[in-house]
C-alpha positions as CSV (number, residue, x, y, z in Angstrom):
1,M,-4.3,42.3,-52.4
2,N,-3.8,42.9,-48.7
3,Q,-0.5,42.1,-46.8
4,R,-1.8,38.9,-45.3
5,H,-2.7,37.5,-48.8
6,A,0.7,38.6,-50.1
7,V,2.5,36.8,-47.3
8,S,0.4,33.6,-47.9
9,L,1.1,33.8,-51.7
10,G,4.8,34.3,-51.0
11,W,5.0,31.2,-48.8
12,A,3.0,29.2,-51.4
13,L,5.5,30.2,-54.1
14,L,8.5,29.3,-51.9
15,A,7.0,25.9,-51.0
16,T,6.1,24.9,-54.6
17,P,9.5,23.5,-55.5
18,W,9.5,21.4,-52.3
19,L,6.1,20.0,-53.1
20,A,7.2,18.9,-56.5
21,L,10.1,17.1,-54.9
22,S,7.8,15.4,-52.4
23,F,5.2,14.3,-54.9
24,P,6.7,13.4,-58.2
25,A,4.4,13.4,-61.2
26,S,3.5,10.0,-62.7
27,A,5.0,9.3,-66.1
28,E,2.7,9.9,-69.1
29,R,3.2,8.1,-72.4
30,A,2.3,10.1,-75.5
31,V,1.3,8.3,-78.6
32,I,1.1,10.1,-82.0
33,L,-0.8,8.3,-84.7
34,V,-1.0,9.2,-88.4
35,R,-2.2,7.5,-91.5
36,H,0.4,6.9,-94.2
37,A,0.8,9.8,-96.7
38,E,-0.7,9.8,-100.1
39,K,-0.1,6.6,-102.1
40,G,0.1,5.7,-105.7
41,A,-2.6,3.6,-107.3
42,E,-0.3,0.9,-108.8
43,G,0.1,-2.5,-107.3
44,K,-0.6,-4.2,-104.1
45,D,2.0,-2.3,-102.1
46,P,2.2,1.2,-103.7
47,E,4.9,3.8,-103.1
48,L,4.1,7.3,-102.0
49,T,3.3,9.9,-104.6
50,D,5.2,13.2,-104.8
51,S,2.5,14.8,-102.5
52,G,2.9,11.9,-100.1
53,R,6.7,12.4,-99.9
54,Q,6.1,16.1,-99.2
55,R,3.6,15.2,-96.5
56,A,6.1,12.8,-94.9
57,V,8.6,15.6,-94.8
58,R,6.0,18.0,-93.2
59,L,5.3,15.3,-90.6
60,A,9.0,15.1,-89.7
61,E,9.1,18.9,-89.4
62,A,6.0,19.0,-87.2
63,L,7.5,16.3,-84.9
64,K,11.1,17.3,-84.8
65,D,10.9,18.8,-81.3
66,T,8.5,16.3,-79.8
67,G,11.1,13.9,-78.5
68,V,9.9,10.9,-80.5
69,T,11.6,7.8,-79.0
70,T,9.8,5.0,-80.7
71,I,8.4,4.7,-84.3
72,L,6.1,1.8,-85.3
73,T,4.8,1.1,-88.8
74,S,3.0,-1.6,-90.6
75,D,5.0,-3.7,-93.2
76,A,3.6,-1.7,-96.1
77,R,6.0,0.5,-98.1
78,R,3.7,3.5,-97.8
79,T,3.8,3.5,-93.9
80,I,7.6,2.8,-93.9
81,R,8.2,5.7,-96.3
82,T,6.0,8.0,-94.4
83,A,7.9,7.3,-91.2
84,E,11.4,7.6,-92.7
85,P,11.9,11.4,-92.5
86,A,10.6,11.5,-88.9
87,A,12.9,8.6,-88.0
88,K,15.9,10.4,-89.5
89,A,15.0,13.7,-87.8
90,N,14.7,12.1,-84.4
91,G,17.6,9.6,-84.7
92,V,15.2,6.7,-84.2
93,A,14.9,3.5,-86.3
94,A,11.3,2.6,-87.2
95,R,10.1,-0.8,-86.2
96,V,7.8,-2.8,-88.3
97,V,4.7,-4.5,-86.9
98,K,3.6,-7.2,-89.3
99,G,0.5,-6.2,-91.1
100,G,0.0,-3.3,-88.7
101,D,-1.9,-5.5,-86.4
102,A,-3.7,-3.3,-83.8
103,G,-3.2,-5.7,-80.9
104,E,0.6,-6.1,-81.6
105,T,1.0,-2.4,-82.1
106,V,-0.6,-1.7,-78.7
107,K,1.7,-4.3,-77.1
108,E,4.7,-2.5,-78.6
109,I,3.3,0.8,-77.3
110,D,2.8,-0.6,-73.9
111,G,6.3,-2.1,-73.9
112,A,7.8,1.4,-74.5
113,P,9.2,3.3,-71.4
114,A,6.5,5.0,-69.4
115,D,7.6,8.5,-70.5
116,A,8.1,7.5,-74.2
117,V,6.8,9.5,-77.2
118,V,5.6,6.9,-79.7
119,L,4.8,7.6,-83.4
120,V,2.5,5.1,-85.1
121,V,2.1,5.2,-88.9
122,G,-0.8,3.1,-89.9
123,H,-3.8,2.9,-92.2
124,S,-7.3,4.2,-92.4
125,N,-8.6,0.8,-91.2
126,T,-6.0,0.1,-88.5
127,L,-5.8,3.5,-86.7
128,P,-9.4,3.5,-85.4
129,E,-8.8,0.1,-83.9
130,I,-5.5,1.1,-82.3
131,L,-7.1,4.3,-80.9
132,A,-9.9,2.2,-79.4
133,K,-7.4,-0.3,-77.8
134,L,-5.5,2.7,-76.4
135,G,-8.8,3.7,-74.6
136,A,-9.9,6.6,-76.9
137,P,-13.3,7.6,-75.6
138,A,-14.9,8.2,-79.1
139,K,-15.0,6.1,-82.2
140,V,-12.9,7.4,-85.0
141,A,-13.5,7.1,-88.8
142,I,-10.9,8.1,-91.4
143,A,-12.0,8.4,-95.0
144,D,-10.0,6.7,-97.7
145,S,-9.2,10.0,-99.3
146,D,-8.0,11.6,-96.0
147,F,-4.3,11.6,-95.3
148,G,-3.9,14.6,-93.0
149,N,-5.1,13.4,-89.6
150,L,-2.7,13.5,-86.6
151,F,-4.0,12.0,-83.3
152,V,-2.2,12.6,-80.0
153,V,-3.1,10.2,-77.2
154,V,-1.7,10.9,-73.7
155,R,-2.1,8.0,-71.3
156,S,-1.8,8.5,-67.6
157,P,-2.0,5.5,-65.2
158,G,-5.6,5.2,-63.8
159,K,-7.1,7.9,-66.0
160,V,-9.1,8.0,-69.2
161,P,-6.6,8.9,-72.0
162,T,-6.7,12.4,-73.5
163,V,-7.1,12.3,-77.3
164,V,-6.5,15.3,-79.6
165,R,-7.2,15.2,-83.3
166,L,-5.2,17.6,-85.4
167,R,-4.5,18.2,-89.1
168,Y,-1.0,18.4,-90.7
């Protein structure tokens, strides 16, 4: 690198903090979506199995440093129980959306602060609809036997959301 480039680079590095002050970044809302953990087979509203309770704890551990500010669940025990360890770890009370309705869930997400980190615990049949309503560019399918998906949606005003599908 010649001296002229070094001087230009030096000025660019010095100016960078001032540019950040002059042009603040827009707030981005992050939404984390998971299906409830493994459920028992008994009854209309089954509890989590031992494996499900362990998965709920792993979810809480995975999310403990994410700054979750809002947690939304359906009114099913399995979604509420899946969210409980994460709620406790983040000091946030989970809110129930009756029936896990996708439209109501998205209204709750949109009502959160612009820089919120929202955790949604739903079902194999509600998460794809919620993801679509959040603007996810691809259709998602979740098998009835699949409990380990974790979707992260980052929404920026005026942009197509970024969606990442992970496993936990």
